[in-house]
C-alpha positions as CSV (number, residue, x, y, z in Angstrom):
1,R,0.0,0.0,0.0
2,L,2.8,2.4,0.8
3,R,4.5,1.7,-2.5
4,R,1.2,2.5,-4.3
5,M,0.8,5.8,-2.3
6,V,4.3,6.9,-3.2
7,T,4.0,5.8,-6.9
8,H,0.7,7.6,-7.5
9,A,1.2,10.6,-5.2
10,G,0.9,13.9,-7.0
11,G,2.9,17.1,-6.6
12,A,6.6,18.0,-7.2
13,P,9.3,15.5,-6.3
14,C,11.2,15.9,-3.0
15,P,14.9,15.6,-2.4
16,P,16.2,12.2,-1.3
17,K,18.1,13.8,1.6
18,P,18.2,17.2,3.4
19,L,19.7,20.0,1.3
20,G,23.0,21.6,2.3
21,V,26.6,20.5,2.7
22,R,27.6,19.9,6.3
23,R,31.0,20.3,7.9
24,W,31.7,19.6,11.6
25,S,34.2,21.5,13.7
26,A,34.5,18.8,16.4
27,T,32.7,15.6,17.5
28,P,30.0,16.6,20.0
29,S,29.9,15.0,23.4
30,P,27.2,13.9,24.1
31,P,26.0,13.2,20.5
32,G,23.6,15.9,19.4
33,A,25.0,18.6,21.6
34,V,26.1,20.8,18.8
35,T,25.3,24.3,17.5
36,T,24.2,24.4,13.9
37,I,25.1,27.4,11.8
38,E,23.2,27.2,8.5
39,T,24.6,29.8,6.1
40,F,23.1,30.8,2.8
41,L,25.8,31.7,0.3
42,D,26.1,32.9,-3.3
43,Y,29.2,32.2,-5.3
44,C,28.9,35.6,-7.1
45,C,28.6,37.6,-3.8
46,P,31.8,39.2,-2.4
47,F,30.4,39.0,1.2
48,S,29.7,35.3,0.7
49,A,33.3,34.8,-0.4
50,K,34.6,36.6,2.7
51,C,32.3,34.6,5.0
52,F,33.1,31.2,3.5
53,I,36.8,31.7,3.3
54,R,36.9,32.7,6.9
55,F,34.9,29.7,8.0
56,H,37.0,27.4,5.9
57,D,40.4,28.8,6.8
58,E,40.0,30.3,10.3
59,I,36.7,29.7,12.1
60,L,36.1,26.0,11.8
61,P,39.7,25.0,12.4
62,G,39.8,27.4,15.4
63,L,36.6,25.9,16.8
64,E,38.1,22.4,16.2
65,A,41.2,23.3,18.2
66,A,39.1,24.7,21.0
67,G,36.9,21.5,21.1
68,I,33.8,23.5,20.4
69,P,31.3,21.3,18.3
70,V,29.6,23.2,15.5
71,C,27.9,22.0,12.4
72,F,28.4,24.4,9.5
73,V,25.8,24.0,6.8
74,F,26.4,25.5,3.4
75,Q,23.2,26.3,1.7
76,N,23.3,27.4,-2.0
77,L,21.5,30.6,-2.7
78,V,21.3,31.7,-6.4
79,Q,21.1,35.4,-6.8
80,P,19.3,35.9,-10.1
81,W,20.4,39.5,-10.8
82,H,23.7,37.9,-11.7
83,P,22.6,35.4,-14.4
84,Q,26.0,33.5,-14.1
85,S,25.2,32.8,-10.5
86,T,22.9,29.9,-11.6
87,L,25.7,28.4,-13.7
88,M,28.2,28.7,-10.8
89,H,25.8,26.9,-8.4
90,E,25.0,24.3,-11.1
91,A,28.7,23.5,-11.3
92,A,29.0,23.1,-7.6
93,V,26.0,20.7,-7.5
94,A,27.6,18.7,-10.3
95,V,30.9,18.5,-8.4
96,Q,29.1,17.3,-5.3
97,H,27.2,14.7,-7.3
98,I,30.4,13.2,-8.7
99,G,32.9,13.8,-5.9
100,G,30.8,14.1,-2.8
101,D,30.9,16.7,0.0
102,D,34.7,16.9,0.2
103,A,35.0,17.8,-3.4
104,F,32.2,20.3,-3.1
105,W,34.0,21.9,-0.1
106,T,37.3,22.1,-2.0
107,F,35.7,23.5,-5.2
108,S,33.7,26.0,-3.3
109,R,36.9,27.3,-1.6
110,K,38.6,27.7,-5.0
111,L,35.5,29.2,-6.7
112,F,35.1,31.9,-4.1
113,E,38.8,32.7,-4.5
114,R,38.3,33.0,-8.3
115,Q,34.8,34.6,-8.1
116,K,35.9,37.8,-9.8
117,D,36.5,35.8,-13.0
118,F,32.7,35.5,-13.1
119,F,31.6,39.0,-12.2
120,D,29.2,40.6,-14.6
121,L,31.7,42.5,-16.8
122,N,34.1,39.6,-17.0
123,V,31.5,37.2,-18.5
124,L,29.3,39.7,-20.4
125,E,30.3,38.4,-23.8
126,K,30.6,34.7,-22.9
127,T,28.1,32.1,-23.8
128,R,26.6,29.7,-21.3
129,Y,28.8,26.9,-22.4
130,Q,31.9,29.0,-22.3
131,I,31.1,29.8,-18.6
132,Y,30.4,26.1,-17.9
133,R,33.8,25.2,-19.4
134,D,35.6,27.8,-17.3
135,L,33.9,26.4,-14.2
136,C,34.7,22.8,-15.2
137,K,38.3,23.7,-15.5
138,I,38.5,25.3,-12.1
139,A,36.6,22.3,-10.6
140,S,39.0,19.8,-12.3
141,E,42.1,21.7,-11.2
142,S,40.9,21.9,-7.6
143,T,39.3,18.4,-7.1
144,G,40.9,16.2,-9.8
145,I,37.5,15.3,-11.3
146,A,37.7,15.2,-15.1
147,E,36.3,18.3,-16.8
148,D,34.2,16.3,-19.2
149,D,32.6,14.4,-16.4
150,I,31.4,17.6,-14.8
151,F,30.4,19.1,-18.1
152,S,28.3,16.1,-18.9
153,L,26.0,17.0,-16.0
154,L,25.8,20.6,-17.1
155,E,25.2,20.0,-20.8
156,V,21.7,20.6,-22.1
157,K,20.8,17.6,-24.1
158,K,18.0,17.1,-26.6
159,N,15.3,14.5,-25.9
160,D,13.2,12.3,-28.1
161,A,10.1,14.3,-27.4
162,G,11.6,17.4,-28.9
163,D,11.1,19.5,-25.8
164,L,13.0,22.8,-25.7
165,N,13.1,23.7,-22.0
166,V,14.7,20.5,-20.9
167,G,17.3,21.8,-18.4
168,N,20.3,19.6,-17.5
169,A,21.1,16.8,-15.1
170,V,21.3,19.2,-12.1
171,T,18.2,21.3,-12.8
172,Q,16.0,19.4,-10.4
173,K,18.5,20.0,-7.5
174,I,18.6,23.8,-8.4
175,K,14.8,23.8,-8.2
176,W,14.9,22.3,-4.7
177,I,17.5,24.8,-3.7
178,A,15.3,27.7,-4.9
179,K,12.3,26.3,-3.2
180,Y,14.2,25.9,0.1
181,T,15.5,29.4,0.1
182,R,12.1,30.9,-0.7
183,R,10.6,28.8,2.1
184,H,13.0,30.5,4.5
185,S,12.4,33.9,3.0
186,V,16.1,34.4,2.5
187,H,17.1,37.3,0.2
188,V,20.6,38.7,1.1
189,T,23.8,36.7,1.2
190,P,25.2,35.6,3.5
191,T,22.2,34.9,5.8
192,F,22.8,32.9,8.9
193,F,20.4,30.6,10.8
194,V,21.6,29.4,14.2
195,N,19.8,26.3,15.4
196,D,17.0,26.9,12.8
197,I,16.4,30.6,13.8
198,E,17.7,33.5,11.6
199,D,20.5,35.3,13.4
200,T,20.3,38.9,12.2
201,A,23.2,40.0,14.3
202,A,25.7,37.6,12.6
203,S,27.9,39.2,10.0
204,S,30.3,38.1,7.2
205,S,32.9,40.2,9.0
206,W,32.9,38.0,12.1
207,G,35.9,36.0,12.8
208,L,36.7,33.2,15.3
209,E,36.3,35.2,18.5
210,E,33.0,36.7,17.5
211,W,31.6,33.2,16.7
212,K,33.1,31.8,19.9
213,D,31.2,34.4,21.9
214,R,28.0,33.7,20.0
215,I,28.2,29.9,20.4
216,I,28.9,30.2,24.1
217,Q,25.4,31.6,24.5
218,F,24.0,28.3,23.4
219,S,26.3,26.1,25.5
């Protein structure tokens, strides 16, 4: 009966697992005693780059050294006023699909470092596929995944039905990402949710000490 209900249920498909890429600063003791920092980031946003690089290079290693357990959740947020933002997030989703969370983490670090290559005036005269190829090259150089393997998930392929708006292999994941961010009414990047509640005081300029002080409040 359950199988019939699932098979014949209407509505849009749901993701097979929670969205977001998680990284822990330390193993919590007891299990479950951990502060979750869910952060909505856009690859084309300078403040998102500042935030992610700080978490990657300084904050999470510092919390690890201090034995403070935190779960950092990277949530993709496409900012549509930069059309290339969609392509950047698509590339990250493709990298995660092939290489897993570690590859996503590595590629994200490098893409934020190289984000100016994809600012408006730097891609103004490039085609969609040229931008994809640039992203695939960065992904391959940073993760070791073959460029063509990544591009195969980004390529828009014709189908037998002759449909024109067919999307690519990661389009459904991008739809889930868009739905999730809309559900949370997130607009600016970065936006922080601490233990499921939006933290309007948190800032991309915060470093290790500011986050330590914030997390202590929840201990």
